N, C-alpha and C positions, 0 to 999 in steps of 0.2 A: 416527795414526801420520807419514803424510806431512805434517801442518798440524804436529807437534810438529818434524818434523826441519827445515821449513820455518821457525820460531820460531828453532830454537836456531842456524840458522845468521845468521839475521839477526843475534842478540845476538852471536854469532863475530864478522861479517864489520864489525861496527862497529870492532872495533878492530882493522881492517888500516889499512896506509897512505893517508892520502888519494892518492896519485899512483894507484891501484888503483880508487877509488871509482866512476871512469867503464868499467873494462873490467872486471876479477876479482869485483872486490865487488858491481857491478850482473849481470853474467852469473848467478853464483853464485842474486842473492837471485829473479831471476826464475825461470829454470830449477827450482829448488826450488818457486815457487808456482804455479810452471805446472804441475804435478804435482798438486798439489790443484785447481787449476781445473779439468786435462783429466780430474781423477777425477768432480769437482762435476758436469759436464757429460757425461757418460757416463752417471752415474745419473737423468739429466731423458731420456734420449736411450734409454732401456730398451723401450720400445716397439717399436726399431726396431735390431735385431742386428750391421746391420753399420754404424750408427753408434757404436753402442753400444762395438761390440769397435774401430773407426779410432779412437774417443776415447779409448777402453784403453791401446790402441798407442802416440799420441801423448804418455801419461804415462809407459808405461814408457821412451820415446826422450830425456823430461826430463828422468827419475831417472837414468837412464845418462849424460847431458849433467852431470848435476847432477854425478858422483860424480868426473867426467873435470876441472872445477873442481876442488872438493877435493883432487884431485891437485894439480893446480898449487899449492893453498895452502901445500900439507903441503910441494912441494918450494921453494915459493918464502919459507919459514922461515915462513909470516905464521899457518898451525896446527900446532901438535904433532903428531909422528905419530899417536901412540895415541886425540886426536881423532879427525883426519881419519879413521884406520882405522873407529873406532867409529861415524863418522856415515858411511863409506862402506857398512860393514855395514847398519847401518839401511835404507839404500837398496838392498842386495841384499835385502835381507826384502819393502821395499815391490817390488820388480821380479817378485819369485819371486809376489805375490799378483797381481799383475797379469798377468803369464803365464796362471796359473793359470784366473782369470778371464776369459782372452781364448782360451786352449785348451777351456774350459768355461762358455761363455757363459750356456747353458742355464737354468741355476738361477737367473740374476740376471735374467734379462727378466723382464716384466711379460706375465702370461698374457694372452690374447684372450678378451675374454667371446661 
């Protein structure tokens, strides 16, 4: 879900004006990709509850940041409102899943032998 959303954002930002390349475009791409990267890092740190939860928290924060950039893109007229709302809702789902994992990490942690 997070990877697909990041790829959708990548495709959409290709249509943004050139003057946004090093600001809004880059920020949207970085934060959306960071959600995926932090989830991947969290998954590999499942041996350690604190590290796992920390990386999930980072992913949650990046997802919220991505939502903020989506709002800017809509307000600046680079994304249609319905497209922005759809993306925002996808990131709401991602955040919800991350929060659930943060509050219930036990089922995801690797069991010690």
